[in-house]
C-alpha positions as a printed Julia matrix, in Angstrom:
195×3 Matrix{Float64}:
   1.78    7.17   15.27
   6.47    7.91   15.41
   6.77    3.68   16.07
   4.79    2.93   13.14
   7.46    5.67   10.89
  10.45    4.15   11.77
   9.55    0.85   11.9
   7.86    1.45    8.63
  10.77    3.49    6.7
  13.25    0.18    8.07
  11.83   -2.63    6.64
  11.01    0.32    3.02
  15.51    0.26    4.14
  15.45   -3.33    4.39
  13.86   -4.13    1.19
  15.85   -1.3    -0.31
  19.27   -2.54    0.55
  18.99   -6.65   -0.03
  17.37   -4.93   -3.69
  20.48   -3.05   -4.14
  22.42   -6.15   -2.57
  20.08   -8.57   -4.41
  21.0    -6.82   -8.2
  24.88   -6.41   -7.73
  25.87   -9.68   -6.52
  23.24  -12.39   -7.77
  20.19  -12.94   -5.23
  22.26  -16.66   -4.09
  24.78  -14.51   -2.75
  23.27  -12.08    0.04
  23.24  -13.63    2.8
  21.03  -12.02    5.73
  23.96  -10.86    6.79
  24.97   -8.96    4.31
  21.65   -7.01    4.12
  21.74   -5.85    7.88
  25.91   -5.17    7.7
  24.03   -2.5     5.02
  21.47   -1.84    6.68
  22.77   -1.26   10.55
  20.48   -3.53   12.1
  20.81   -5.88   14.02
  19.63   -9.91   12.54
  16.93   -9.68   15.19
  15.54   -6.31   13.41
  15.72   -8.0     9.6
  13.89  -10.93   11.47
  11.19   -8.74   13.41
  10.26   -7.44   10.21
  11.24  -10.43    7.42
  11.4   -14.92    8.63
  13.16  -14.9     6.03
  15.59  -14.05    2.81
  12.79  -15.05    0.33
  10.35  -12.53    2.23
  12.04   -9.43    0.87
  11.97  -11.03   -2.65
   7.38  -12.27   -1.65
   7.44   -8.21   -0.91
   8.61   -6.76   -3.28
   6.12   -8.91   -5.68
   3.12   -7.82   -3.5
   4.57   -3.8    -3.35
   4.42   -4.47   -8.02
  -0.06   -6.06   -7.4
  -1.06   -2.52   -6.68
   0.59   -2.04  -10.44
  -1.4    -4.72  -11.74
  -4.25   -3.31  -10.32
  -3.55   -0.24  -12.1
  -2.82   -1.97  -15.03
  -6.05   -3.73  -15.28
  -7.46   -0.41  -14.43
  -6.28    0.82  -17.62
  -7.76   -1.6   -20.21
 -11.88   -2.25  -18.69
 -13.36   -2.21  -22.44
 -13.31   -3.69  -25.76
 -12.63   -7.11  -26.54
 -11.38   -9.85  -23.9
  -8.32  -11.63  -25.16
  -7.38   -7.77  -26.38
  -7.13   -7.04  -23.51
  -5.83   -9.27  -21.69
  -3.28   -9.42  -24.24
  -2.91   -5.7   -23.02
  -2.78   -6.91  -19.26
  -0.17   -9.36  -19.77
   2.24   -7.32  -22.86
   2.5    -4.92  -19.72
   3.25   -6.4   -16.84
   6.08   -8.96  -19.54
   7.6    -5.47  -19.69
   7.64   -4.89  -16.07
   8.96   -7.74  -15.01
  11.35   -7.69  -18.3
  13.09   -4.46  -17.17
  13.26   -6.0   -13.31
  14.15   -9.56  -14.76
  17.49  -10.19  -13.72
  15.48   -8.94   -9.39
  11.52   -9.98  -10.99
  12.35  -13.72  -11.99
  13.46  -15.13   -8.16
  10.78  -12.77   -6.89
   8.58  -14.71   -9.29
  10.0   -18.23   -8.21
   9.57  -17.12   -4.47
   6.12  -16.47   -5.96
   5.6   -19.57   -7.01
   6.48  -21.08   -4.08
   5.04  -19.32   -2.08
   1.3   -20.25   -3.45
   2.4   -23.75   -3.31
   3.28  -23.78    0.12
   0.23  -21.46    0.99
  -2.34  -22.86   -1.0
  -4.55  -23.26    1.58
  -3.67  -20.82    3.78
  -5.24  -17.91    2.37
  -4.79  -15.23   -0.7
  -0.72  -15.67   -2.38
  -0.47  -12.88   -5.42
  -1.1   -15.91   -7.64
  -3.98  -16.31   -6.47
  -4.85  -12.71   -6.47
  -4.1   -12.52   -9.97
  -5.97  -15.4   -11.32
  -9.13  -13.87   -9.11
  -8.4   -10.76  -11.43
  -8.32  -12.84  -14.88
 -12.09  -15.16  -13.98
 -13.58  -11.67  -13.08
 -12.67  -10.32  -16.41
 -14.08  -13.88  -17.73
 -17.16  -13.66  -15.74
 -17.95   -9.42  -17.01
 -17.37  -10.83  -20.17
 -19.19  -14.09  -19.86
 -21.81  -11.78  -18.89
 -22.06   -9.19  -20.81
 -22.57  -11.78  -23.4
 -19.17  -11.41  -25.47
 -17.06  -14.29  -24.44
 -19.67  -17.85  -24.51
 -18.15  -20.88  -22.39
 -19.82  -23.06  -20.99
 -16.52  -23.42  -19.12
 -15.72  -22.81  -15.67
 -14.19  -18.8   -15.0
 -12.12  -19.98  -12.18
 -10.13  -22.81  -14.95
 -10.76  -21.49  -17.46
  -7.87  -18.42  -15.6
  -6.29  -20.99  -14.22
  -4.92  -21.58  -17.71
  -4.57  -18.15  -19.08
  -2.83  -16.86  -15.7
  -0.58  -20.42  -16.63
   0.4   -19.52  -19.72
   1.71  -15.93  -18.67
   3.49  -17.25  -16.16
   4.89  -20.25  -18.14
   6.25  -18.23  -20.97
   7.75  -16.02  -18.11
   9.88  -18.39  -16.7
  10.62  -20.32  -19.82
  11.46  -17.62  -21.87
  12.65  -14.92  -20.26
  16.2   -16.1   -20.03
  16.76  -16.99  -23.65
  14.01  -14.53  -25.49
  13.13  -10.85  -25.89
  10.25   -9.33  -25.07
   9.02   -9.37  -28.25
   9.72  -13.18  -29.11
   8.2   -14.16  -25.5
   5.04  -11.79  -26.4
   4.69  -13.63  -29.68
   5.33  -16.9   -28.12
   1.95  -15.95  -25.74
   0.07  -15.01  -28.74
   0.67  -18.25  -29.27
  -0.42  -20.09  -26.61
  -3.77  -17.94  -25.82
  -4.33  -18.52  -29.13
  -3.67  -22.37  -29.15
  -6.63  -22.18  -25.41
  -8.97  -18.98  -26.8
 -10.74  -21.24  -28.49
 -11.83  -23.41  -25.37
 -12.38  -20.55  -23.37
 -14.02  -18.07  -25.6
 -16.35  -20.95  -27.35
 -15.45  -19.15  -30.15
């Protein structure tokens, strides 16, 4: 038990110090050597926990998956489009608050999804499945009349969300990003919802 606690503590220390360095110096300007030095560990120890520097960001994104579940859980009732906008809005708020770090994490998440498309679940696929489940339940309940495949519809909705984050986060504030997201969602909703 003590060994597991030490391993967990070491991993958390690596993540904490890496994030601190990423924020101070910028992700691209930080090396694994710098992370290990500030943590007081050997380089091999770092690689026991993370195969590469990018994996620290993916670990960070995984920690936000729990937060996503909480946010989705808070919006289980009401009109599906409104619920999706609220969920996307809360996730966007988290992203905007930590954009300097999460921008890199998002890029690494997308790369990871592209590289491991056949290998299992990624953060993107979990998010897409969550949206798909929401669509399926709305269809079963009769509030969405779409004959479109829920997987395809969820993929489009998640793509709209991530496109807004990537395309607008460097040039617009949160309010403008939500306006863009609403406009894009409106553009596809008629087809998805069968309205």
